[in-house]
C-alpha positions as CSV (number, residue, x, y, z in Angstrom):
1,M,-47.9,-31.9,1.6
2,A,-45.7,-33.5,-1.0
3,D,-47.5,-31.3,-3.6
4,D,-46.6,-28.2,-1.6
5,A,-42.9,-29.1,-1.7
6,A,-43.1,-29.8,-5.5
7,D,-44.8,-26.4,-6.0
8,R,-42.1,-24.6,-4.1
9,D,-39.3,-26.2,-6.2
10,A,-41.1,-25.7,-9.5
11,P,-39.7,-23.1,-11.9
12,G,-41.4,-19.7,-11.6
13,A,-42.7,-20.5,-8.1
14,P,-42.2,-17.8,-5.5
15,D,-39.0,-18.4,-3.4
16,T,-40.4,-18.5,0.1
17,E,-39.2,-20.3,3.1
18,P,-41.1,-20.9,6.3
19,G,-41.2,-17.6,8.1
20,R,-40.1,-15.5,5.1
21,G,-42.0,-13.6,2.6
22,P,-41.5,-13.5,-1.2
23,D,-38.4,-12.2,-2.9
24,V,-37.4,-8.6,-2.1
25,G,-35.7,-6.7,-4.9
26,G,-35.7,-9.7,-7.2
27,L,-32.9,-11.6,-5.4
28,S,-33.6,-14.7,-3.6
29,D,-32.4,-15.3,-0.1
30,R,-30.1,-18.0,-1.4
31,V,-28.4,-15.7,-3.9
32,R,-27.9,-13.0,-1.3
33,R,-26.4,-15.6,1.0
34,A,-24.1,-16.9,-1.7
35,V,-22.9,-13.4,-2.7
36,S,-22.4,-12.6,1.0
37,A,-20.4,-15.8,1.5
38,G,-18.3,-14.9,-1.6
39,F,-17.5,-11.4,-0.3
40,E,-16.6,-12.9,3.1
41,A,-14.2,-15.4,1.5
42,A,-12.6,-12.7,-0.6
43,S,-12.1,-10.5,2.5
44,R,-10.5,-13.4,4.4
45,S,-8.3,-14.1,1.4
46,K,-7.2,-10.5,1.2
47,E,-6.4,-10.5,4.9
48,D,-4.4,-13.7,4.6
49,I,-2.4,-12.3,1.7
50,M,-1.7,-9.1,3.6
51,R,-0.6,-11.1,6.7
52,V,1.8,-13.2,4.6
53,A,3.2,-10.2,2.7
54,T,3.7,-8.3,6.0
55,G,5.5,-11.2,7.5
56,E,7.8,-11.6,4.5
57,I,8.6,-7.9,4.4
58,R,9.3,-7.8,8.1
59,S,11.6,-10.8,7.8
60,W,13.5,-9.2,5.0
61,L,13.9,-5.9,6.8
62,E,15.2,-7.7,9.9
63,R,17.8,-9.5,7.9
64,L,18.8,-6.3,6.1
65,D,21.8,-4.5,7.6
66,L,20.9,-1.0,6.5
67,S,23.9,0.7,8.1
68,N,26.3,-1.6,6.3
69,E,24.5,-1.1,3.0
70,L,24.6,2.6,3.3
71,Q,28.3,2.4,4.2
72,K,29.0,0.4,1.0
73,A,27.0,2.9,-1.1
74,L,28.8,5.9,0.4
75,T,32.3,4.5,-0.1
76,K,31.6,4.2,-3.8
77,M,30.9,8.0,-4.1
78,V,32.9,11.2,-4.1
79,V,31.1,14.3,-2.6
80,E,32.7,17.5,-3.8
81,V,31.7,20.7,-2.1
82,K,32.9,24.1,-3.3
83,T,32.0,27.1,-1.2
84,E,32.8,30.8,-1.8
85,I,32.2,33.4,0.9
86,R,32.5,37.1,0.0
87,F,32.2,39.9,2.4
88,R,30.5,43.0,1.0
89,P,30.1,46.4,2.7
90,T,26.5,47.7,2.9
91,E,25.5,51.4,2.6
92,D,25.5,51.8,6.4
93,G,29.1,50.6,6.7
94,K,28.5,47.1,8.0
95,I,30.0,44.0,6.3
96,V,27.6,41.3,5.2
97,P,28.8,37.9,4.0
98,E,27.5,36.5,0.7
99,A,27.9,32.7,0.2
100,A,27.7,30.6,-2.9
101,N,28.2,26.9,-3.0
102,D,28.2,24.1,-5.4
103,V,27.8,20.4,-4.6
104,K,28.6,17.5,-6.9
105,I,28.2,13.8,-6.3
106,R,29.9,11.4,-8.6
107,P,31.1,7.8,-8.6
108,S,34.5,7.3,-7.0
109,G,36.2,6.3,-10.2
110,A,35.0,9.2,-12.4
111,K,36.7,12.6,-12.7
């Protein structure tokens, strides 16, 4: 019996465990389990990182006063709107409006 255990652990010996057959596809069961465990750990790490990042972003958004920040940004701007409306007669005698507009946004100190 001791010789059987030594033969199993010897280099080049088939990797078999009780109830299992020889290697399938060239990978031992131990290697497959190790790779699987590595993928599971990476997946858990990714989920942990996403959970922490989501919590931080949520916390930042809750502290952010968006309406106040927009108000600050808008008070530092000048919005200039120029509109021209012309009324033109058509061939059938009706009057049709034609509109042209121009919008400029600039900082409040600039001309």
